[in-house]
N, C-alpha and C positions, 0 to 999 in steps of 0.2 A: 367464621370464614375459613374455608379450606385453603391451605397454603402447601404447595408441593416442596420437595427438597431443593428446588432451585429458586425458591422465593416467589413463584408465580401463583397468584390467587386463582382459585378454581371456582367458577360460579355458573357454568354452562354445561348442561347435559344434552347429548345427542342420543335419543332413544329410538331404536329401530323396532317397530311394532310387528313386522312381518318380514319373512325372507322371500315372499312371493311377489311377482311382478307381472303385469299384463303386456309389457314390451319385452323385446329381446335385443337390446342395444349391444352391438358386438363388442364395445369397449367395457361392458359390464359382465356379460356372460356368453357362453357358447350358444350357437344357434339352437341346439336341442334343449337349451335351458339347463337348469341344475337340478339336483335331487332335493326337492323340497322336503322339509322335515314334518313329521306328523304333529298335529296341534298340541298334544301333551308335552312335546319337547320345547314348545315356546313358552315364554312368560305369559301368564294369564293377565287379563286387565287388572284383576285385583292385586296381583303381585306387582305390576307396574305402578299402580297407585301407591302401594305401600313403599316401594323403592323411591318414588318421587317425593313422598312425604318425608322419608328418612333423609334424603339428600337436601330437601328444602331446609330441614332443621340444621343441616351442616353448612348451609350457605349457598346452595344452588338456587339461583333466582330465575334462570332462563332455561327453557326446555325446547328443543327442536325435535319434532316428530318426523321420523323418516321410515324408509323401508329398506329393501323392496319398495313397493308402492303402497303407502299406508292405507289408501282408500279401497284396496282390495280386501282388507280384513273387515269382517262383519262387525257391526256395532261400534265402529270407530267414533261416531259422533257422540254417543253417550259417554264414552271414555274421555273425549276431549272436554266435555262439560264437567266431569268429575275432576279432571286435571286442573281446570281453571279455578276450582274451589279450594285448592291446596294453599294454605297460608304460606307466603314467602315466594311462591311462583308468580313472578310479575310479568313474564313474557312467555308466550307460547307461539312458536313459529313452526311452519310445516314445509317440508320439501316434497313435491309431488311431480309426476310426469304429466298431470293434467287430463288424462284420458277419462277419468270418472268424476272429475272435480267440479265441473261447471255447475251442475244442479245443486251442489252442496254449498256454494259460495255464500248465499244469504244466511245460512245457518252458521257458517264460520264467522261471518261478521257479527252475529248475535253473541257468539261465544267470546268474542274479543280477541281473535287471533291477531297477533301483532304484525306478521308479514308472512308472505308465501314465497318460497323459492320454486320457480317453475323451470323444469328441465326442458330445454328446447335447443336442439343442435343444428337446425337448419330451417329456413323459411321456404325452402323448395320442397314441395310435397314428395317428389320422387326421391330426393336425397334423404329426406326424413324417413321414408320407407326403407331405403337401403341401409340406413344406420340402425333403425329400430326394429326392422324386419316386420313391421306392422303398419298398415295404412290408416293411421289414427290422427293425422295432422289436423283435420277440421275440428275434432273434439278438443285438442290441446289449444288451438286458437280460440275456441269458444270459452275455454277457461280463462285465458288471458283477458279477453273482453269482459268477462264477468267480474274478474278481480278489479279491473280498472273502473268498471261501472260502480262497484260497491266501495271504492276507495280503500281497498286493502293494499298496503304497500307490496310491490312485487319486484322480485329480483329474478332475472332470467339467467339460468345457468347453461352455458354452452361449452361442452368439452371440445377442444380443438384437436383435430386428428389429421395428420399428414395424409394428403391424397384422398380424404374423405369429405371434409367440410371446410378446409382452410379457405376455399374460395367464397365461403359464406360470411367471413368475418366482417367485411365492410358493409354488407347488406344488413347484417344483424345490428351493427352500430347505428344504421339509419332508423331503427325502431325507436331509438332514444331521441330522435329529432323532434317528434311531435307527441311523444308519450312520456309521462313521468315514470319511467322504469329505470332500473339499474341493470345494465348488461354486464355480466361477469363471465369472462372467458377463462376456462380452467385448463391447465396443463393435463394432458392425458396421463393416467397412472396404470400400473400393471394389475389392478384389481378387476380382472375380467374372466376369471376362471381358468386361465391358461398361462398367464405371465406376460412378459414383454413381447410385443409383436415386432416383426422385422421392420415394419414401416416406421417404428418409433426411432429408427436411426436418423430420420428426418425430423426430429423432435421440434415441436413448436413450443419454445420456452416463453415465459411471460414477457421477457425482454423483446423477443422476436415479434410477438403479437402486438405489443405497444408500438414498436417501430413501424409495423405495417399500418396501424391506425394513424400514426402521426404522419406517415407519408401522404395519406389522403386528407388529413386534417392537421396541418402544421400548427394551428392555433390551440391544439390540445394542451391542457395544462393540468398539473397535479393538484389534487384536493388534499386537505388534511384528513387523514384516515382516523376513524374512530379507534379508541383503545381496544386492543385485542382483535382488530380486524384481520381477517385472512386475505382480504383483497387490497390491492393497491388501486386507488380510485382516482379517476380523471373526469374532466368536464370539457366539452366543446362549446364555445360561445354560441348562444342562441339555440342550443339544444335544451329540451325540457328535462331529459333524463341524464344519467351518468354512465360512464364506462369503467369497468374494472378488470383486473387480471388476478387470478389466484394461482400462486406458484406451488401447486399441490405436489408436484414431483420434485421441484427444486428445493422445496421445504425451507423457504427463507423467513417464515413467520413464526417458527417454533419458539423463539425467545419470549414471546408474549402469549403463548397458548394458554387459554383458560378453560379448555374443554376436556370432558371425559365422555366416553361412549359406552353404551350398553347394547349388545346385539340382540336379535329376537330371541335367542336361546338363553340370554342372561349372562353372556361372557362380558366381563368388565374390562374395558381397555382404557389405558391412560394415554394412548396414542393411536392414531389410525394405523400406523405401521407395526404395532406390536401384535402378538397373536393371543392376547388375553392373559390376564394375571390371575383371575379366579372366576367362578361362576356364581353369581348372586342368586340365580334361580335355585341352585342346589342348596345354598345356605338357607334360603327361606323354607324349602321343603324338608330340610334337616332340622327345622324348628329353632334355628338360631334367633336370638332376641334382636330387637332393633339396635341395642347398644353394642352387641357383638358384631353385627354387620357394619355399624359405623366404624368400629375399630379396624376391621379388615380393610375398609375403604381408606381410612386414614393411613394405615400401614403401607398400602399399595402406592399412595401418592408420595410417600417418603422414599420410594425407590423408583421414581419416575425417570425415564430416559430424558436426557438433555434436549434431544431433538429426534426427528423422524429417522435419521441415519443411525443413531445409536439404538433406537428401538428396533429397527430392521435387523441390525447386527445381532441383537439378543435373541431373535426368533429361532425357533427350533426347525423351521422350514422356510423355503423360499416364498416370497410374496407371490401368490397366484390365485387366492380365493376370489370369488365374485363379490363385487361391492354390495350386491343385494343381500349378502349374508352378514354384512358388517353394519350397514347403515350409511348411505351416501351423504 
């Protein structure tokens, strides 16, 4: 079991397999996109399997595959099969924007994917286009239907943005009335390639989001959150699904954080808000042994920031990179 210097057990890896994405969500990257890195700069699938095997031996039991958009990387399905065979990895979850995912859902079911987080910021096709700069809502909706049809647990992630989709909050909540989905509203963060936007002065905090939902559904009540949950979860009587909020910018859940992150280029992060403590890709290509890599990981976790604010204060630059380069 990995334990950090604050006594927090670490058993969850968020692994970004690509920095590429087929949407251009304005809260994630500029309209012109970002400068994608050449393939040799990215971790190879073989390197990722080696890393996950090393981490499984250290106590990591859950892996979330993210991007960018993971399904834009070729041969992702064979990689997921190999990942599922690693001893000690008990859960594989995926975060996707759903544009390419619907045809792959039957195979994901066979692999044994534990759950899928589907990014969906509006049910209005025009607003979806304005947010993502792509007219792909029908494909995302098809993915949601396929996941429900194949009984893969699905969480819908909605980033709440002042003046952009705040009017969609209550309509998104209605999705949980007749569908067994978990709606999770996420505070907007500055990981957009540019930094904080002026509109964030009208910031939608997790408390403000819940207050709005409660104004329409006074019977809303708090659920018992799972250990290490990043979301505060609620239920509305007679609804099949649940509603949650993630205080990603307020950073109120850091005290129980059990996560580490590896970016597509191999940067090892002990917190979303740090700027990387070393590069595991370089260690592998420098022929470090598994034991040497384990020691570097252990040492990094003994110098882990207490919370996201401390991690941000330690950075060498202001938070502004695109979330697609980190792993959402």
